[in-house]
C-alpha positions as CSV (number, residue, x, y, z in Angstrom):
1,X,49.7,54.8,71.3
2,X,48.6,57.6,69.1
3,X,48.5,57.4,65.3
4,X,48.6,60.6,63.4
5,X,47.5,61.0,59.9
6,X,50.5,62.3,57.9
7,X,48.4,63.3,54.9
8,X,48.1,67.1,54.4
9,X,45.1,68.7,55.9
10,X,42.4,69.7,53.5
11,X,40.6,72.9,54.3
12,X,37.1,72.9,53.1
13,X,34.8,75.9,53.1
14,X,31.7,75.6,55.2
15,X,28.6,74.9,53.4
16,X,26.4,77.8,52.8
17,X,22.7,78.0,52.3
18,X,21.6,79.4,48.9
19,X,21.3,83.1,49.0
20,X,19.1,85.4,47.1
21,X,19.1,85.4,43.4
22,X,21.3,88.5,43.2
23,X,24.1,86.7,44.9
24,X,24.1,83.9,42.3
25,X,24.2,86.4,39.5
26,X,27.3,88.1,41.0
27,X,29.0,84.7,41.1
28,X,28.5,84.2,37.3
29,X,31.2,85.3,34.8
30,X,31.2,89.0,34.0
31,X,30.3,88.4,30.3
32,X,26.6,88.4,29.9
33,X,24.8,86.7,26.9
34,X,22.0,88.6,25.3
35,X,18.9,86.4,25.4
36,X,16.8,88.9,23.6
37,X,14.6,87.4,20.9
38,X,14.5,90.6,18.8
39,X,16.3,90.6,15.5
40,X,18.3,93.6,16.6
41,X,19.5,91.8,19.7
42,X,20.5,88.7,17.8
43,X,22.4,90.7,15.2
44,X,24.3,92.5,18.0
45,X,25.2,89.2,19.7
46,X,26.5,87.7,16.4
47,X,28.6,90.8,15.7
48,X,30.2,90.5,19.1
49,X,30.9,86.8,18.6
50,X,32.5,87.5,15.2
51,X,34.7,90.2,16.6
52,X,35.9,87.8,19.4
53,X,36.7,85.1,16.8
54,X,38.6,87.6,14.6
55,X,40.8,88.7,17.4
56,X,41.8,85.1,18.4
57,X,45.5,84.4,17.8
58,X,46.2,82.6,14.5
59,X,47.6,79.0,14.7
60,X,51.3,78.6,13.9
61,X,52.4,76.8,10.7
62,X,53.5,73.8,12.8
63,X,50.0,73.4,14.1
64,X,48.5,73.6,10.6
65,X,50.9,70.9,9.2
66,X,49.6,68.1,11.3
67,X,49.6,64.7,9.5
68,X,51.3,63.8,6.2
69,X,51.5,65.3,2.8
70,X,50.2,63.5,-0.3
71,X,53.8,63.1,-1.5
72,X,54.7,61.4,1.8
73,X,51.8,58.9,1.5
74,X,51.7,58.1,-2.2
75,X,55.4,58.3,-3.1
76,X,56.7,56.3,-0.1
77,X,58.4,53.3,-1.7
78,X,59.0,51.6,1.6
79,X,55.3,51.5,2.5
80,X,53.2,48.5,1.3
81,X,50.0,49.5,3.2
82,X,46.8,49.8,1.2
83,X,44.5,52.7,2.1
84,X,40.8,53.1,1.7
85,X,38.6,56.3,1.7
86,X,38.0,56.1,5.4
87,X,41.8,56.1,6.2
88,X,42.3,59.6,4.8
89,X,41.0,63.0,5.5
90,X,42.0,65.4,2.7
91,X,42.6,68.9,3.9
92,X,42.6,71.9,1.5
93,X,45.9,73.4,0.7
94,X,48.1,75.1,-1.9
95,X,49.9,73.2,-4.7
96,X,53.1,74.1,-6.5
97,X,52.1,72.5,-9.9
98,X,49.5,72.9,-12.6
99,X,46.6,70.7,-13.3
100,X,48.1,69.7,-16.6
101,X,51.0,68.1,-14.7
102,X,48.8,65.6,-13.0
103,X,49.2,62.0,-14.3
104,X,46.5,59.5,-13.3
105,X,47.8,56.6,-15.3
106,X,47.9,53.4,-13.4
107,X,48.0,49.6,-13.8
108,X,45.0,47.3,-13.5
109,X,47.3,44.3,-14.0
110,X,50.9,44.0,-15.1
111,X,49.9,44.3,-18.7
112,X,46.6,46.3,-18.6
113,X,47.3,50.0,-18.2
114,X,44.5,52.5,-17.3
115,X,44.5,56.2,-18.1
116,X,41.8,56.7,-15.4
117,X,42.4,54.4,-12.4
118,X,38.8,53.5,-11.7
119,X,37.3,50.0,-11.7
120,X,33.6,49.2,-11.3
121,X,32.6,46.5,-8.8
122,X,31.6,43.0,-10.0
123,X,28.2,43.3,-8.4
124,X,24.9,42.3,-10.1
125,X,23.5,45.8,-9.3
126,X,26.6,47.6,-10.7
127,X,28.5,46.1,-13.7
128,X,27.1,44.5,-16.8
129,X,27.9,45.4,-20.4
130,X,26.5,49.0,-20.3
131,X,28.6,49.9,-17.2
132,X,31.7,48.1,-18.5
133,X,31.4,50.1,-21.8
134,X,31.0,53.4,-19.9
135,X,34.0,52.6,-17.7
136,X,36.3,51.6,-20.6
137,X,35.3,54.7,-22.7
138,X,36.4,57.0,-19.8
139,X,39.7,55.2,-19.3
140,X,38.8,52.7,-16.6
141,X,37.6,49.2,-16.7
142,X,34.5,47.3,-15.6
143,X,34.3,43.8,-14.1
144,X,31.2,42.0,-15.2
145,X,29.6,40.0,-12.3
146,X,29.2,36.3,-12.2
147,X,25.6,36.0,-10.9
148,X,24.3,34.8,-14.3
149,X,24.6,31.8,-16.6
150,X,27.9,31.1,-18.4
151,X,26.3,32.0,-21.8
152,X,24.8,35.3,-20.4
153,X,28.1,36.4,-19.0
154,X,30.0,35.5,-22.2
155,X,27.4,37.5,-24.2
156,X,28.0,40.5,-21.9
157,X,31.7,40.3,-22.6
158,X,31.1,40.1,-26.3
159,X,28.8,43.2,-26.2
160,X,31.7,45.2,-24.7
161,X,34.3,43.9,-27.2
162,X,32.1,44.6,-30.2
163,X,30.9,48.0,-29.0
164,X,33.8,49.9,-30.5
165,X,36.7,48.7,-32.5
166,X,38.9,49.6,-35.4
167,X,38.3,46.6,-37.6
168,X,35.3,44.5,-36.6
169,X,36.6,41.0,-37.3
170,X,33.4,39.1,-36.6
171,X,30.4,41.3,-37.6
172,X,26.9,39.9,-37.5
173,X,26.0,38.9,-41.0
174,X,22.6,38.1,-42.5
175,X,21.5,36.0,-45.5
176,X,19.8,37.6,-48.5
177,X,16.7,35.5,-47.8
178,X,16.0,37.0,-44.4
179,X,12.5,38.7,-44.3
180,X,12.3,42.4,-43.3
181,X,10.3,41.6,-40.2
182,X,13.1,39.3,-38.9
183,X,15.7,42.0,-39.7
184,X,13.8,44.6,-37.7
185,X,13.6,42.2,-34.7
186,X,17.4,41.5,-35.0
187,X,18.1,45.2,-35.1
188,X,16.0,45.9,-32.0
189,X,17.7,43.1,-30.2
190,X,21.3,44.1,-30.9
191,X,20.9,47.8,-31.2
192,X,22.8,48.0,-34.5
193,X,21.4,49.6,-37.7
194,X,23.6,48.1,-40.5
195,X,24.4,44.5,-41.4
196,X,26.5,43.0,-44.2
197,X,24.7,40.6,-46.4
198,X,26.6,37.4,-47.4
199,X,25.7,34.3,-49.3
200,X,25.1,32.1,-46.3
201,X,24.7,34.8,-43.7
202,X,28.1,34.0,-42.1
203,X,31.4,35.9,-41.8
204,X,34.0,34.8,-44.4
205,X,31.6,34.1,-47.2
206,X,31.0,36.2,-50.4
207,X,29.7,39.7,-49.8
208,X,26.5,40.5,-51.6
209,X,25.6,43.8,-50.2
210,X,24.8,45.9,-47.2
211,X,21.5,46.8,-45.5
212,X,21.1,49.8,-43.3
213,X,18.1,51.6,-41.6
214,X,18.1,54.0,-44.5
215,X,17.2,51.1,-46.9
216,X,14.2,50.0,-44.8
217,X,12.7,53.4,-43.8
218,X,10.1,53.4,-46.5
219,X,9.4,49.7,-46.8
220,X,6.1,48.6,-45.3
221,X,5.9,45.0,-46.5
222,X,7.3,42.9,-43.7
223,X,7.6,39.9,-46.0
224,X,10.0,41.6,-48.3
225,X,13.4,39.9,-48.3
226,X,16.7,41.6,-47.6
227,X,18.0,41.0,-51.2
228,X,15.2,43.2,-52.6
229,X,16.0,46.3,-50.4
230,X,19.8,46.1,-49.7
231,X,22.5,48.2,-51.3
232,X,24.2,45.8,-53.7
233,X,27.9,45.2,-53.8
234,X,28.6,47.2,-57.1
235,X,27.2,50.3,-55.3
236,X,29.2,49.9,-52.1
237,X,32.5,51.6,-51.2
238,X,34.8,48.8,-50.0
239,X,38.4,48.5,-48.9
240,X,41.0,45.8,-49.9
241,X,42.1,43.1,-47.4
242,X,45.6,44.6,-46.9
243,X,44.3,48.1,-45.9
244,X,45.6,49.5,-42.7
245,X,43.6,51.3,-40.0
246,X,44.7,54.8,-41.0
247,X,43.9,54.3,-44.7
248,X,40.5,52.7,-43.9
249,X,39.7,55.7,-41.7
250,X,40.6,58.0,-44.6
251,X,38.2,56.1,-47.0
252,X,35.4,56.4,-44.5
253,X,35.9,60.2,-44.1
254,X,36.1,60.9,-47.8
255,X,33.2,58.6,-48.8
256,X,31.0,59.8,-46.0
257,X,29.6,56.3,-45.6
258,X,28.5,54.7,-42.4
259,X,30.0,51.3,-43.0
260,X,33.1,50.2,-44.8
261,X,33.3,46.5,-45.7
262,X,36.8,45.0,-46.1
263,X,36.9,42.3,-48.8
264,X,39.4,39.9,-50.2
265,X,40.4,39.6,-53.8
266,X,37.8,36.8,-54.2
267,X,35.1,39.0,-52.8
268,X,34.9,37.4,-49.4
269,X,34.1,39.6,-46.4
270,X,37.0,39.7,-44.0
271,X,36.2,42.7,-41.8
272,X,34.0,45.7,-41.3
273,X,34.6,49.3,-40.2
274,X,32.0,51.7,-38.7
275,X,31.9,55.5,-39.0
276,X,30.4,55.7,-35.5
277,X,33.7,54.3,-34.2
278,X,35.6,57.3,-35.6
279,X,33.3,59.7,-33.8
280,X,33.6,57.7,-30.5
281,X,37.4,57.8,-30.9
282,X,37.2,61.6,-31.0
283,X,34.8,61.8,-28.1
284,X,36.8,59.4,-25.8
285,X,40.5,59.8,-26.3
286,X,41.3,58.1,-23.0
287,X,39.4,54.9,-23.8
288,X,40.9,51.6,-22.5
289,X,41.6,49.5,-25.6
290,X,43.5,46.4,-26.6
291,X,45.9,46.1,-29.5
292,X,42.9,45.5,-31.9
293,X,41.4,48.8,-30.8
294,X,38.6,47.0,-28.9
295,X,37.4,48.2,-25.5
296,X,38.9,46.1,-22.6
297,X,36.7,44.3,-20.1
298,X,37.2,42.0,-17.1
299,X,34.8,39.4,-15.7
300,X,34.5,37.7,-12.3
301,X,34.2,34.0,-11.5
302,X,33.7,32.0,-8.3
303,X,35.8,29.2,-6.8
304,X,33.6,26.2,-7.7
305,X,35.0,23.4,-10.0
306,X,32.4,24.2,-12.7
307,X,33.8,27.8,-12.9
308,X,36.6,26.3,-15.1
309,X,34.0,26.0,-17.9
310,X,33.0,29.6,-17.3
311,X,36.7,30.7,-17.7
312,X,36.9,28.9,-21.1
313,X,33.7,30.6,-22.3
314,X,34.9,34.0,-21.2
315,X,38.3,33.6,-22.8
316,X,36.5,32.5,-26.1
317,X,34.4,35.7,-25.8
318,X,37.5,37.9,-25.6
319,X,37.7,38.8,-22.0
320,X,40.9,40.7,-21.0
321,X,41.1,39.8,-17.3
322,X,39.6,37.3,-14.9
323,X,38.8,38.3,-11.3
324,X,38.2,35.6,-8.6
325,X,35.3,36.9,-6.6
326,X,34.5,35.0,-3.4
327,X,32.5,36.5,-0.5
328,X,34.1,34.0,1.9
329,X,37.6,35.2,1.3
């Protein structure tokens, strides 16, 4: 019994011993690469390579249109997939609209709208009051991290809310008996230059005057009291309690004053306006503000039972949104 292999026969060339160097060179492709180290030789090789690339056939339009257009990705109402930076590769191309037609408005929540859809992370190395202020001024919003005490986080929120506003409803007031040395310390701590002076140093009491840095520039006696150096009420420009924001802004412009106290008929301080806020409004037209013209800010909390107390403190400080931040999901 004979068994034949039905597979096709493979013809192999007999092995040959390596020949002289000239035989190997003839077996190489006809194109020779110039290995000269001279500048003239390299320049000639680069010119040949450029010419070869220029004469290569151009790709067709179908080959260049691989992937999806921005309109297909971002205007697809049937897609509910979130994308990150690593999911997209943006290729250069032509647009059929002007830059002025681009609208970046978006929603942070259902009720908080952003003119610049950028949110800073609630990390202790990223977002505290300074970052949240910068984000809100540019049209975004910052989320203040929770890696601090309840009081500290509430103070960070208050710093953002008081940074810029139309009517400052709860300005820091000082009593007339405060010594100059204590006033200077308070000014350095808060970063503000002017303070209203009231009878008991509290908001809502009778206004006595206003003290600014200009009043203290030439005073050297640290034991001097605020009452001896402040600008007294008869010399102040004030606004009535019923004044609206537009009229108050007009008074500030015409008077060229830095602060405008708003007082009731009985002389009690009910609000304060700052000239610096008008300048900031002009510099940051896209700022994220609430209905009271205050910058908006968010804050993060954990999932522990004691975080309920943190939420209460943050709400009392004026926070606009609460973010639940848990590293464990």
